[in-house]
Short mmCIF file of the C-alpha atoms (twelve columns), coordinates in Angstrom:
data_MODEL
# 
_entry.id   MODEL 
# 
loop_
_atom_site.group_PDB 
_atom_site.id 
_atom_site.type_symbol 
_atom_site.label_atom_id 
_atom_site.label_alt_id 
_atom_site.label_comp_id 
_atom_site.label_asym_id 
_atom_site.label_seq_id 
_atom_site.Cartn_x 
_atom_site.Cartn_y 
_atom_site.Cartn_z 
_atom_site.pdbx_PDB_model_num 
ATOM 1   C CA . MET A 1   119.853 92.397  71.353  1 
ATOM 2   C CA . GLY A 2   121.006 91.168  74.768  1 
ATOM 3   C CA . ARG A 3   121.445 87.698  76.163  1 
ATOM 4   C CA . ASN A 4   119.335 88.255  79.311  1 
ATOM 5   C CA . CYS A 5   115.906 89.809  79.702  1 
ATOM 6   C CA . VAL A 6   113.975 90.848  82.798  1 
ATOM 7   C CA . LEU A 7   110.197 90.507  83.040  1 
ATOM 8   C CA . THR A 8   108.465 92.275  85.924  1 
ATOM 9   C CA . LEU A 9   104.742 92.072  86.513  1 
ATOM 10  C CA . SER A 10  101.953 92.651  88.999  1 
ATOM 11  C CA . CYS A 11  98.317  91.570  88.892  1 
ATOM 12  C CA . PRO A 12  95.511  90.307  91.118  1 
ATOM 13  C CA . ASP A 13  96.628  87.014  92.622  1 
ATOM 14  C CA . ALA A 14  95.108  83.946  90.960  1 
ATOM 15  C CA . PRO A 15  95.991  80.298  90.397  1 
ATOM 16  C CA . GLY A 16  98.204  79.566  87.413  1 
ATOM 17  C CA . ILE A 17  100.199 82.802  87.043  1 
ATOM 18  C CA . VAL A 18  103.618 81.235  87.583  1 
ATOM 19  C CA . HIS A 19  102.659 78.281  85.402  1 
ATOM 20  C CA . ALA A 20  101.602 80.635  82.602  1 
ATOM 21  C CA . VAL A 21  104.813 82.687  82.780  1 
ATOM 22  C CA . THR A 22  107.114 79.682  82.893  1 
ATOM 23  C CA . GLY A 23  105.123 78.010  80.138  1 
ATOM 24  C CA . PHE A 24  105.539 81.098  77.963  1 
ATOM 25  C CA . LEU A 25  109.305 81.033  78.525  1 
ATOM 26  C CA . VAL A 26  109.492 77.325  77.641  1 
ATOM 27  C CA . ASP A 27  107.559 77.995  74.436  1 
ATOM 28  C CA . GLN A 28  110.072 80.741  73.581  1 
ATOM 29  C CA . GLN A 29  113.022 78.374  74.119  1 
ATOM 30  C CA . CYS A 30  114.119 80.305  77.205  1 
ATOM 31  C CA . THR A 31  115.430 79.280  80.614  1 
ATOM 32  C CA . ILE A 32  115.057 81.085  83.955  1 
ATOM 33  C CA . VAL A 33  118.192 82.681  85.428  1 
ATOM 34  C CA . GLN A 34  116.527 84.286  88.475  1 
ATOM 35  C CA . SER A 35  112.970 84.322  89.767  1 
ATOM 36  C CA . GLN A 36  111.389 86.133  92.707  1 
ATOM 37  C CA . GLN A 37  107.717 86.476  93.583  1 
ATOM 38  C CA . PHE A 38  105.505 87.814  96.350  1 
ATOM 39  C CA . THR A 39  101.800 88.022  97.107  1 
ATOM 40  C CA . ASP A 40  100.617 90.879  99.312  1 
ATOM 41  C CA . PRO A 41  97.881  89.372  101.508 1 
ATOM 42  C CA . GLY A 42  96.448  92.825  102.245 1 
ATOM 43  C CA . SER A 43  95.789  93.880  98.662  1 
ATOM 44  C CA . GLY A 44  95.754  90.429  97.071  1 
ATOM 45  C CA . THR A 45  98.313  91.613  94.521  1 
ATOM 46  C CA . PHE A 46  100.877 89.232  93.032  1 
ATOM 47  C CA . PHE A 47  104.346 90.533  92.106  1 
ATOM 48  C CA . MET A 48  106.971 88.711  90.070  1 
ATOM 49  C CA . ARG A 49  110.414 89.360  88.586  1 
ATOM 50  C CA . VAL A 50  111.959 86.825  86.201  1 
ATOM 51  C CA . GLN A 51  115.351 87.120  84.542  1 
ATOM 52  C CA . PHE A 52  115.741 84.707  81.646  1 
ATOM 53  C CA . ALA A 53  117.962 83.751  78.728  1 
ATOM 54  C CA . ARG A 54  117.748 81.608  75.622  1 
ATOM 55  C CA . VAL A 55  118.435 77.924  76.178  1 
ATOM 56  C CA . ASP A 56  121.117 78.009  73.481  1 
ATOM 57  C CA . GLY A 57  122.721 81.153  74.942  1 
ATOM 58  C CA . GLY A 58  121.879 83.233  71.896  1 
ATOM 59  C CA . ALA A 59  120.630 86.820  71.711  1 
ATOM 60  C CA . LEU A 60  117.042 87.612  72.652  1 
ATOM 61  C CA . ALA A 61  114.722 89.617  70.409  1 
ATOM 62  C CA . VAL A 62  113.048 91.723  73.099  1 
ATOM 63  C CA . ALA A 63  110.476 93.395  70.839  1 
ATOM 64  C CA . GLY A 64  109.265 90.036  69.553  1 
ATOM 65  C CA . LEU A 65  109.057 88.596  73.055  1 
ATOM 66  C CA . ARG A 66  106.988 91.567  74.203  1 
ATOM 67  C CA . GLY A 67  104.522 91.017  71.396  1 
ATOM 68  C CA . ALA A 68  104.311 87.314  72.135  1 
ATOM 69  C CA . PHE A 69  103.641 87.895  75.840  1 
ATOM 70  C CA . THR A 70  100.579 90.095  75.255  1 
ATOM 71  C CA . ASP A 71  98.066  87.247  75.326  1 
ATOM 72  C CA . THR A 72  99.448  85.824  78.579  1 
ATOM 73  C CA . SER A 73  99.434  89.229  80.258  1 
ATOM 74  C CA . ALA A 74  95.858  89.943  79.165  1 
ATOM 75  C CA . LEU A 75  94.676  86.637  80.608  1 
ATOM 76  C CA . PHE A 76  95.597  87.773  84.140  1 
ATOM 77  C CA . GLY A 77  95.212  91.555  83.795  1 
ATOM 78  C CA . MET A 78  98.924  92.126  84.309  1 
ATOM 79  C CA . THR A 79  100.789 95.374  84.542  1 
ATOM 80  C CA . TRP A 80  104.159 94.350  83.153  1 
ATOM 81  C CA . ARG A 81  107.473 95.390  81.681  1 
ATOM 82  C CA . MET A 82  110.097 93.423  79.736  1 
ATOM 83  C CA . VAL A 83  113.584 94.859  79.188  1 
ATOM 84  C CA . ASP A 84  117.087 93.905  78.160  1 
ATOM 85  C CA . ALA A 85  118.921 93.235  81.460  1 
ATOM 86  C CA . ALA A 86  122.091 94.865  80.125  1 
ATOM 87  C CA . GLU A 87  120.362 98.094  79.084  1 
ATOM 88  C CA . ARG A 88  121.843 101.073 80.916  1 
ATOM 89  C CA . GLN A 89  119.235 103.401 82.378  1 
ATOM 90  C CA . ARG A 90  119.687 107.080 81.598  1 
ATOM 91  C CA . VAL A 91  119.973 109.026 84.834  1 
ATOM 92  C CA . VAL A 92  120.144 112.655 85.954  1 
ATOM 93  C CA . ILE A 93  121.659 113.238 89.401  1 
ATOM 94  C CA . MET A 94  120.585 116.403 91.232  1 
ATOM 95  C CA . VAL A 95  122.708 117.921 93.992  1 
ATOM 96  C CA . SER A 96  123.224 121.126 95.920  1 
ATOM 97  C CA . ARG A 97  126.479 121.508 97.862  1 
ATOM 98  C CA . PHE A 98  126.912 118.138 99.637  1 
ATOM 99  C CA . ALA A 99  129.206 115.966 97.515  1 
ATOM 100 C CA . HIS A 100 129.204 112.581 99.254  1 
ATOM 101 C CA . CYS A 101 126.213 110.900 97.585  1 
ATOM 102 C CA . LEU A 102 127.098 112.288 94.158  1 
ATOM 103 C CA . ASN A 103 130.706 111.114 94.423  1 
ATOM 104 C CA . ASP A 104 129.586 107.683 95.626  1 
ATOM 105 C CA . LEU A 105 127.137 107.185 92.748  1 
ATOM 106 C CA . LEU A 106 129.610 108.400 90.127  1 
ATOM 107 C CA . PHE A 107 132.372 106.169 91.504  1 
ATOM 108 C CA . ARG A 108 130.142 103.079 91.648  1 
ATOM 109 C CA . THR A 109 129.064 103.780 88.070  1 
ATOM 110 C CA . SER A 110 132.664 104.240 86.911  1 
ATOM 111 C CA . VAL A 111 133.697 100.805 88.220  1 
ATOM 112 C CA . GLY A 112 130.618 99.056  86.811  1 
ATOM 113 C CA . GLU A 113 128.803 98.485  90.101  1 
ATOM 114 C CA . LEU A 114 125.829 100.507 88.876  1 
ATOM 115 C CA . ASN A 115 124.578 100.015 85.330  1 
ATOM 116 C CA . LEU A 116 123.851 103.693 84.683  1 
ATOM 117 C CA . ASP A 117 124.371 106.209 81.929  1 
ATOM 118 C CA . VAL A 118 124.615 109.474 83.886  1 
ATOM 119 C CA . VAL A 119 123.599 111.998 81.253  1 
ATOM 120 C CA . ALA A 120 124.041 115.025 83.532  1 
ATOM 121 C CA . VAL A 121 124.600 116.314 87.027  1 
ATOM 122 C CA . VAL A 122 122.191 119.170 87.741  1 
ATOM 123 C CA . SER A 123 122.682 121.580 90.639  1 
ATOM 124 C CA . ASN A 124 121.255 124.807 91.963  1 
ATOM 125 C CA . HIS A 125 124.849 125.778 92.908  1 
ATOM 126 C CA . PRO A 126 128.042 125.711 90.812  1 
ATOM 127 C CA . ASP A 127 130.203 124.131 93.549  1 
ATOM 128 C CA . LEU A 128 130.274 120.503 92.348  1 
ATOM 129 C CA . GLY A 129 131.025 121.151 88.694  1 
ATOM 130 C CA . ARG A 130 134.636 120.048 89.079  1 
ATOM 131 C CA . LEU A 131 133.588 116.766 90.668  1 
ATOM 132 C CA . ALA A 132 131.294 115.999 87.729  1 
ATOM 133 C CA . ASP A 133 134.081 116.970 85.321  1 
ATOM 134 C CA . SER A 134 136.472 114.514 87.013  1 
ATOM 135 C CA . TYR A 135 134.135 111.691 85.947  1 
ATOM 136 C CA . ASP A 136 133.555 113.201 82.471  1 
ATOM 137 C CA . VAL A 137 129.890 113.778 83.265  1 
ATOM 138 C CA . PRO A 138 128.177 116.943 81.930  1 
ATOM 139 C CA . PHE A 139 127.328 119.488 84.639  1 
ATOM 140 C CA . ARG A 140 124.387 121.872 84.404  1 
ATOM 141 C CA . HIS A 141 123.944 124.754 86.830  1 
ATOM 142 C CA . ILE A 142 120.270 125.706 87.134  1 
ATOM 143 C CA . PRO A 143 119.917 128.392 89.831  1 
ATOM 144 C CA . VAL A 144 116.707 128.361 91.844  1 
ATOM 145 C CA . THR A 145 115.085 131.310 93.590  1 
ATOM 146 C CA . PRO A 146 111.457 131.737 94.653  1 
ATOM 147 C CA . ASP A 147 110.916 133.857 91.522  1 
ATOM 148 C CA . THR A 148 112.707 131.526 89.077  1 
ATOM 149 C CA . LYS A 149 111.602 128.155 90.452  1 
ATOM 150 C CA . PRO A 150 108.942 127.527 87.756  1 
ATOM 151 C CA . GLN A 151 111.461 128.246 84.990  1 
ATOM 152 C CA . ALA A 152 114.119 126.098 86.678  1 
ATOM 153 C CA . GLU A 153 111.747 123.136 86.957  1 
ATOM 154 C CA . ALA A 154 110.647 123.610 83.343  1 
ATOM 155 C CA . ALA A 155 114.310 123.491 82.280  1 
ATOM 156 C CA . LEU A 156 114.768 120.262 84.220  1 
ATOM 157 C CA . LEU A 157 111.701 118.667 82.608  1 
ATOM 158 C CA . ASP A 158 112.929 119.739 79.170  1 
ATOM 159 C CA . MET A 159 116.200 117.935 79.880  1 
ATOM 160 C CA . VAL A 160 114.378 114.826 81.108  1 
ATOM 161 C CA . ARG A 161 112.359 114.719 77.896  1 
ATOM 162 C CA . ASP A 162 115.148 115.674 75.482  1 
ATOM 163 C CA . GLU A 163 117.663 113.239 76.985  1 
ATOM 164 C CA . GLN A 164 115.073 110.462 77.400  1 
ATOM 165 C CA . VAL A 165 115.909 110.207 81.104  1 
ATOM 166 C CA . ASP A 166 114.675 107.087 82.900  1 
ATOM 167 C CA . LEU A 167 115.470 108.132 86.488  1 
ATOM 168 C CA . VAL A 168 116.147 111.323 88.439  1 
ATOM 169 C CA . VAL A 169 118.175 110.895 91.635  1 
ATOM 170 C CA . LEU A 170 118.076 113.607 94.296  1 
ATOM 171 C CA . ALA A 171 121.489 113.071 95.897  1 
ATOM 172 C CA . ARG A 172 121.087 115.649 98.672  1 
ATOM 173 C CA . TYR A 173 119.359 118.198 96.483  1 
ATOM 174 C CA . MET A 174 118.226 120.804 98.987  1 
ATOM 175 C CA . GLN A 175 115.224 122.205 97.159  1 
ATOM 176 C CA . ILE A 176 111.587 121.214 97.603  1 
ATOM 177 C CA . LEU A 177 110.072 120.134 94.292  1 
ATOM 178 C CA . SER A 178 106.678 121.481 93.304  1 
ATOM 179 C CA . ASP A 179 103.649 119.205 93.389  1 
ATOM 180 C CA . ASP A 180 103.439 119.362 89.593  1 
ATOM 181 C CA . LEU A 181 107.071 118.285 89.133  1 
ATOM 182 C CA . CYS A 182 106.602 115.440 91.626  1 
ATOM 183 C CA . LYS A 183 103.636 114.199 89.600  1 
ATOM 184 C CA . GLN A 184 105.582 114.470 86.340  1 
ATOM 185 C CA . LEU A 185 108.396 112.345 87.814  1 
ATOM 186 C CA . GLU A 186 106.180 109.899 89.722  1 
ATOM 187 C CA . GLY A 187 107.821 106.499 90.083  1 
ATOM 188 C CA . ARG A 188 111.075 107.657 88.488  1 
ATOM 189 C CA . ALA A 189 112.616 110.016 91.036  1 
ATOM 190 C CA . ILE A 190 114.456 108.809 94.140  1 
ATOM 191 C CA . ASN A 191 115.398 110.965 97.143  1 
ATOM 192 C CA . ILE A 192 117.631 110.369 100.162 1 
ATOM 193 C CA . HIS A 193 117.161 111.832 103.629 1 
ATOM 194 C CA . HIS A 194 118.252 111.165 107.172 1 
ATOM 195 C CA . SER A 195 115.970 108.731 108.974 1 
ATOM 196 C CA . MET A 196 115.582 110.943 112.034 1 
ATOM 197 C CA . LEU A 197 112.738 112.705 110.264 1 
ATOM 198 C CA . PRO A 198 110.401 114.019 111.491 1 
ATOM 199 C CA . SER A 199 112.209 114.412 114.842 1 
ATOM 200 C CA . PHE A 200 115.106 116.473 113.518 1 
ATOM 201 C CA . LYS A 201 114.025 118.653 110.642 1 
ATOM 202 C CA . GLY A 202 115.794 121.712 109.298 1 
ATOM 203 C CA . ALA A 203 119.463 122.589 109.409 1 
ATOM 204 C CA . ARG A 204 122.209 120.408 110.906 1 
ATOM 205 C CA . PRO A 205 120.026 117.375 111.743 1 
ATOM 206 C CA . TYR A 206 122.951 115.257 112.934 1 
ATOM 207 C CA . HIS A 207 123.990 117.990 115.355 1 
ATOM 208 C CA . GLN A 208 120.410 118.067 116.633 1 
ATOM 209 C CA . ALA A 209 120.529 114.276 117.063 1 
ATOM 210 C CA . HIS A 210 123.840 114.511 118.937 1 
ATOM 211 C CA . ALA A 211 122.396 117.099 121.294 1 
ATOM 212 C CA . ARG A 212 119.513 114.733 122.111 1 
ATOM 213 C CA . GLY A 213 121.710 111.670 122.700 1 
ATOM 214 C CA . VAL A 214 120.403 109.601 119.798 1 
ATOM 215 C CA . LYS A 215 121.664 105.976 119.789 1 
ATOM 216 C CA . HIS A 216 121.063 105.127 116.132 1 
ATOM 217 C CA . ILE A 217 121.349 107.248 113.006 1 
ATOM 218 C CA . GLY A 218 120.116 106.227 109.611 1 
ATOM 219 C CA . ALA A 219 119.023 107.170 106.138 1 
ATOM 220 C CA . THR A 220 115.970 106.437 103.996 1 
ATOM 221 C CA . ALA A 221 115.838 106.253 100.194 1 
ATOM 222 C CA . HIS A 222 112.335 106.717 98.827  1 
ATOM 223 C CA . TYR A 223 110.385 107.697 95.750  1 
ATOM 224 C CA . VAL A 224 109.561 111.368 95.448  1 
ATOM 225 C CA . THR A 225 105.930 112.373 95.939  1 
ATOM 226 C CA . ALA A 226 104.088 115.612 96.583  1 
ATOM 227 C CA . ASP A 227 103.966 114.646 100.281 1 
ATOM 228 C CA . LEU A 228 107.390 115.852 101.405 1 
ATOM 229 C CA . ASP A 229 109.689 112.971 102.474 1 
ATOM 230 C CA . GLU A 230 106.730 110.580 102.701 1 
ATOM 231 C CA . GLY A 231 107.062 108.693 99.412  1 
ATOM 232 C CA . PRO A 232 107.202 104.884 99.188  1 
ATOM 233 C CA . ILE A 233 110.365 103.650 100.929 1 
ATOM 234 C CA . ILE A 234 112.840 101.596 98.876  1 
ATOM 235 C CA . GLU A 235 115.713 101.111 101.330 1 
ATOM 236 C CA . GLN A 236 116.890 102.141 104.797 1 
ATOM 237 C CA . GLU A 237 120.303 101.935 106.440 1 
ATOM 238 C CA . LEU A 238 121.095 102.130 110.155 1 
ATOM 239 C CA . MET A 239 124.247 102.672 112.233 1 
ATOM 240 C CA . ARG A 240 124.725 102.663 116.012 1 
ATOM 241 C CA . VAL A 241 126.286 105.732 117.631 1 
ATOM 242 C CA . ASP A 242 127.055 106.574 121.244 1 
ATOM 243 C CA . HIS A 243 127.870 109.303 123.758 1 
ATOM 244 C CA . SER A 244 131.626 109.191 123.059 1 
ATOM 245 C CA . MET A 245 131.192 110.559 119.525 1 
ATOM 246 C CA . THR A 246 131.220 114.213 118.546 1 
ATOM 247 C CA . ALA A 247 128.512 115.868 116.476 1 
ATOM 248 C CA . GLU A 248 130.949 115.892 113.551 1 
ATOM 249 C CA . GLU A 249 131.385 112.114 113.883 1 
ATOM 250 C CA . PHE A 250 127.594 111.744 113.877 1 
ATOM 251 C CA . ALA A 251 127.502 113.702 110.616 1 
ATOM 252 C CA . ALA A 252 130.328 111.618 109.100 1 
ATOM 253 C CA . HIS A 253 128.516 108.373 109.921 1 
ATOM 254 C CA . GLY A 254 125.338 109.937 108.544 1 
ATOM 255 C CA . ARG A 255 127.038 110.617 105.214 1 
ATOM 256 C CA . GLU A 256 128.145 106.988 105.095 1 
ATOM 257 C CA . VAL A 257 124.686 105.530 105.656 1 
ATOM 258 C CA . GLU A 258 123.132 107.977 103.196 1 
ATOM 259 C CA . CYS A 259 125.522 106.792 100.479 1 
ATOM 260 C CA . ARG A 260 124.831 103.129 101.139 1 
ATOM 261 C CA . ALA A 261 121.041 103.447 101.253 1 
ATOM 262 C CA . LEU A 262 120.870 105.588 98.120  1 
ATOM 263 C CA . ALA A 263 123.230 103.366 96.111  1 
ATOM 264 C CA . ARG A 264 121.205 100.252 96.907  1 
ATOM 265 C CA . ALA A 265 117.919 101.971 96.061  1 
ATOM 266 C CA . VAL A 266 119.284 103.178 92.720  1 
ATOM 267 C CA . ARG A 267 120.720 99.752  91.906  1 
ATOM 268 C CA . TRP A 268 117.486 97.928  92.744  1 
ATOM 269 C CA . HIS A 269 115.400 100.415 90.761  1 
ATOM 270 C CA . THR A 270 117.647 100.219 87.700  1 
ATOM 271 C CA . GLU A 271 117.710 96.404  87.908  1 
ATOM 272 C CA . ASN A 272 113.886 96.470  87.802  1 
ATOM 273 C CA . ARG A 273 113.562 94.978  91.276  1 
ATOM 274 C CA . VAL A 274 111.239 97.597  92.801  1 
ATOM 275 C CA . ALA A 275 107.469 97.556  92.389  1 
ATOM 276 C CA . LEU A 276 105.110 100.171 93.763  1 
ATOM 277 C CA . ASN A 277 102.456 98.721  96.068  1 
ATOM 278 C CA . GLY A 278 100.228 101.596 97.120  1 
ATOM 279 C CA . THR A 279 102.122 103.710 99.651  1 
ATOM 280 C CA . LYS A 280 104.960 101.189 99.932  1 
ATOM 281 C CA . THR A 281 107.213 99.127  97.709  1 
ATOM 282 C CA . VAL A 282 107.992 95.498  97.039  1 
ATOM 283 C CA . VAL A 283 111.715 94.893  96.434  1 
ATOM 284 C CA . LEU A 284 112.255 91.583  94.660  1 
ATOM 285 C CA . GLN A 285 115.827 90.583  95.437  1 
# 
């Protein structure tokens, strides 16, 4: 039992929602630590995230609080989740041969910046096994060819189920996931790509950008969907570049912004700050 809980909810906007939630917390002898809310005027949907603790600072019985909140949630037709704020989400990180995003996530986790339990690093190449080993994280090499792709994706899903994985992070994993796998991981798989899409697709995008005299480079972290690189956006990062830089410098800056955007997206997701809102997200910071 933890000392802080997080309640996230969404429902059709209506008078009295905040009053009902805060009233519930008062009845449970709890006090609010953080609270963020937003109403989307387009859809009329209300979103809220509340982090709370007991007034006396004692441990919270999450299961009991969930049961007690059922009546309040039913009153407003809420979709909701209540979790222990200290609970570490179980994560699989998928990579190919680019190490920067993987190293960044593992380092941030090792120093406590990200509250993750990385249960495995999965790759279609063996190259980054030593990096995973240096952080004492299990490494699994699952080769992928056109003929073995169904078996490889089945092995990944078996791992997700067996290890009770909460989130899959594609940290420059250079394989296109099947529509079926995207559906299986809907809302719990995050990808990172360079923001020049769709202008510079394919190999060496930063070199393509350099050749065209691009003035800004960036990266986008988004949820994975069957529509390639078009899932709901969680975070974007931007950096100015200019004519004096080489293509290699473009690529180096690109790696930097990719790391920053992905780390923030993973942190916000695992802190239960991201809510899906149709084809976009609401990030309650």
